[in-house]
N, C-alpha and C positions, 0 to 999 in steps of 0.2 A: 060758691064755687063757679069757676068759669065753665060755660056750656062749652061742649065738643060740638063743633057744626057737623051736621048731616052733608053728605056729598052733594046733593041737590042745590044745596045753598050756598057752596063754597065759592069765594070770589077767583076771578082769573080761570072760568071753566072753559076758555077756548084752549088755553094750553092743556087743562084736563084731558079734554077730547082730543086733543092731537097726539099726546102722550099714549093715551089709551089705544088709539088706533096703532100706534109704532110699538108699542109693547105687544100687542096681539101680534103684529107682523113678525117680530123679533122672535117671539115665543114658537110660531108656528115654524119658522125656518131654522132656529137652532134646535127646537126639539126633534124635528124632522131628522134632523142631521146625527142628534145624538141617539134617537132610537135605533136607526139604521147602522151608525157607524161601527160598531165593535163586530155585529156579523158580517157587515162588508169587509172590516179590515183581516176578520179571521178567515172566513171562508170564501172570498173572492179574491183579495190581494194576497192572502197567505200570508199577514206579518206575524212575527214572533213577539213575544213577551218584549224583548229589548228594543225591537223596532216599533212597538206600540208606544212604549214609555217615550222614546225619542220624537215621534210625533204629537204626542201629548204634551212635551216640554217645548217643541216647538209653536205649538198651538197656542201656549202662553205668553210666547215672545211680544206679539201684540199689545197685549195686556201691559207688558213691560214697556213698551212704547208709548201707550196712551200719555204720556207727557207731551207728545206730538200734539195733543190736541191744543195746547196752550198755544202754539205756534199757528195753528190752522183757524183760532178764533181771532187772530190778527187779520183774517182776510174773508172769514165766513161769518154769518150770524150762527149762533149757537144753535137754534131750532132747524136751520138748513142742513148744519152739518149732521145732526141726528138724523133727517130723513136720508141724506146721502150714505149714510153708514147702514142704514138698513138695507137700503138697494144694494150696497157692496155685499152684505151677508147674504142676500137672496142669490147673488150671482155664483158666488162660491157653493152654496149648497146646492143649486141647479146642475153646476158642472161635475159635482164630486161624482155621481155614479158612472160618469164616462172613463174615467180614469182610475181602473182598479191595479194600480200598482203602488209600490212605495213612494215613488217620485211624484206621482198624480195626485196621491193622497196628501204628501206634504203641500202641494201647490194650492189645491182646492181648500185644504185647511187653514191655510195662512189666510187666503182670500177671505174665507168666510170669518175667521178669528180676528182680522182687522175691522171688519165692520161691526161684529157683535161687542167686540170691547169698546170700540169708540161711540157706539151708541147707549152702551151701559154708563159711559163716563158722563155723555152728555145728558141722558135721561137722569142720573142721579143729581146732578146739579142744577137741572130746571126744577124739578121737584123742590130741591131746599130752597132755590131762589124765590119761588110764586107761591109757596104756601107755608103758612107760619108753623111754631114748634107744635102747636096742637092739632093743626090739619095735617101736617106732613105725615105723621105716622099713619093715619088713617088713607090719605092717597096712597102711601107705598103699600099699605095693606090691600087697598082694593086693587091696585095696579099689578102687584104680584097674585092675587086670587085670579084676576084676568088673564096674566100669564099662565098659571096653572090650566086653566079653561082651555086657553089656545093650546098648551100641551096636549090635553087630554081630547081635544078635537082632533088634531093631526095625528095623534096616536090611534085613535078609532078608524081614521080614514087608512093609515098603514096598516094596521090589523086587518081590515077588510081587504085591502089592495094587496098585501104580500102575496097571495097565493095565485095572483093574475099577473101583476105587473112586474118588472125586472127592478133591479136596484135603481138603474139609472132614470125608469119612470119614478119610483116613489121619491128619490130626491128631487125629483123636476116639479112635482107639484107642490112640495114645501116651501122650496126655493122660488118657484114661480109667483107664488102667493106673496111672499115677503118683498119681490122685486116691485110687485102692483101696488102695493100699499105705501112703500117708501116713495114711488114715482107720484102717488096722489098727495103724500104730505109736503113734497117740494113745492106745490101749488098753493099751500097753506101760509099764513102769517097770523100765528096765535100770540104775538107778542103783548105785553100790556107795558104801561107809562108808570113812571115812578118808583121803579125797582133800584137797588142800590146799583150802581156802576161796578161791574166786576173789573178785578185788579188785573193787569196785562203782566204777563210773564209768571214764571214759577215762583210759589209761595211755599215756603216751608217755615214753620214757627216751633221754636221750643215747645211753647205751651200745648203744641197738639201732639206732643211725644206718644201719648197713649192711644190715641186716634191711630198713629202710624203702627205702632205695636201690635196691636188688636187686629189691624188690617193685614200686616204682614202675616202673623200666626195663622189667622182665617184662611188667607189665600193658600198657606200651606197645607193646612187641614183639609181644605176643601179637593185639593188633588187626590187624595187618598179616598173620596168617595167618588169623584169622577172616573178616575181611572182605573183603580184597583179593585173597587168594590164589584163595577160592572164586568171588569175582565175575569175576577174570582167566579161571577155566577155563569160565564160563558164558558171559560176554559175549563174549570175544574168541575162545575156541576152541570155543565152542556145543556143549559137554556138556550133555545133556539129564538130566531126573531119575533116569533108570535108570542113567545113565553115572554120575552123580555120587553115586548109592547105592552102586555099585560101589566107587568110592572111599572113600568112608566104610565100608563093610564091609571093604576091603584094610587101611584104617588101623587099625581096631578089631581085625581079626584078629592083626596084629604085636602091637599093644599088648596085647593080652588074655596073649600068651606074654611080651611084653617087661617089663611093669610089675613082676611081682613079683621079675625080676631086677634091675632098678633099685633096689629097696629093699635086696637083698642088697649088691649093688655099693657103696651108701651106706655100709654097715658095714665093706666090705672095701677100700675105698680112699679114702672121705673125699667131702665133699661139694664141696670146692674143685675137684679133677680132673673130677669130672662136669660142673660148671658151666663150666668151661674149655673142655671138648669140646662142649659144647652152644651155648656162644656164637660159637665158630670156624664150627661146623658152619650154624647158622642165617644167620650172616652172609654165607657162601658161597653158601646157597641163595637169598637174597633177591637178591644179585647176578645170579644164574644166572636167576631170573624176568625179568630185563630183557632179556635176549639169546635165550634159547630160543625157537624157532618151532615146533619139533613138536610136536603136542597131546599126544602119548604121553610124550614128554620131560618136557613139563610136569607132565603126571599124575603120573611118577615123583617130581619135585621136590615137589610136594603131599603125597605120602604121606611123603617123607624128613623134610619141614617137622614133620608131626605127631609123627613118631618121636623127633627130637631135643628137640622141646620138652618132652617128658614129663620130661627130668631138673630141671624147673624145682621138682619136688617136693624137691629137695635144699635150698633156700632154707628151706623149714618145718621141715626136721630142725635146721638149723644153728640157727634161732633156738630150739629146744627147749632145745638145750645151752647157749645161752648166757643163756637166759631164767629168772627168779624163777619158780617154780612158779605162784604165785599170780596171775601177770601174764598168763597164758596166754589165758584167754578175752577179757578186754578189748583184748588186743594183736592177736589174730586179727582183730577188728572192726576195729581201727584199719589191720591191715594189708590186709584188704580194701579197704578205702577207700583206702587209699594207691595199692592196685593199679590203681585207677580213675581217679585224677586224669588221668593221662595219657590212660586209656582211653576217656575222655567226649571229650577233645579230638581223639586222634588220627583216629578214623573220618569225623567232620565236616571237620576241615582235610584229609584224605586224600582225601576224596571230591571235594572242589575241585580239589585237586593232580591227582587223576585224569583229570578233563576237560581239563586243560591237557596232561599226557603221562602215561599209565598206570605209566610207570616210576619216577615219582618216589615216591610211596609205598614201593616197595621198596628204593630208595634210602636212604630214612628207616630203613627195618628194619633194613638193614645197620649204619648208624651206631649204632642203639639196641644192636645186637648188641654193637658195638665197645665203647660206654660199659659196657655190663654185663660185657664181658671185664675190663677194667681196674679195676672195682669189684671183682669176684672175686678178684683177687689179693691184696685186702687182709684177706680171711678168716682169723681166727684163732679158737682155742679155747681155753677154759679147760683147766687141767691135767686136771680132772676128767674132760673130754670126750675123745671118741676122736678120733684125729689127723684134720686137715681136708685 
């Protein structure tokens, strides 16, 4: 049996450390924004459900435009684009608290979102290029665990500081830290020699159809959690900023421990089994949102929702096993864009449906989980890969 390498002995450690720092910075910036956004939007800016849905749809437009990474890579090194993206994210988060209006929120959210999505694209690409099919799940698991640790740390800071600092100060802390880390990364060169040269331009291949479909469905389903689960807790169950911060902290404490185990589980049982479990669990959780009336029980559903969605990383490792190594960078850009096709539409449409009946977006989420389940059953790997 092939030995699974421990991370201290993995090759390309400079890239691992580089991505580790940027992942932590990305987590601090984005989680700071996520923790504060709903309360800031509702209580400071006075956004309605429809306006919130529109902001969230616009927030996903940069993800749809992640195809632009392909063009930027014609003039920038991929690791440098990753660093610049984190700087952009940090600036958007830092500025968010100074614009408590619908227009201001749209502007700073778009700036933050371009940075976030372009970093996610380059981060995924660099991991799959620099680490083999046995090591990549472990690296992804460790980095996602670190991401959860960063989320937990900034959540603790916000929880303590929320009673002292205004929203502008809280946004500035998380955004400023991301900017500093991104500037540090711009001074680094973690590249290695001998890797496959990535193809220039857009790459879309028929044999990748299942990766595209699972990515599309996952992006749509993710929006139900990001947009409407949190909005349900704040608007219908009246959770405040500190209570929401506690939920974020609990989510990330679990994820800090769980994500490295998911990486090992991918190597042990395969992508398909994990994704089947994810689809069944998330579908049930969505249906439960529509009937639960106890505020702490709905909070438990919120935590479970986040836990099971972590299994979506198996879609990326599945792609690594079926893909031409030279296709990874352009395909990750296409994948992020595909992920956001439905993600741009779902929040806006869901916001209007919410105004009719808050349960409808969650019925939609359950249907999406069912579609993902059917698609997952088609997963097959070439003989050279591990069992799916």
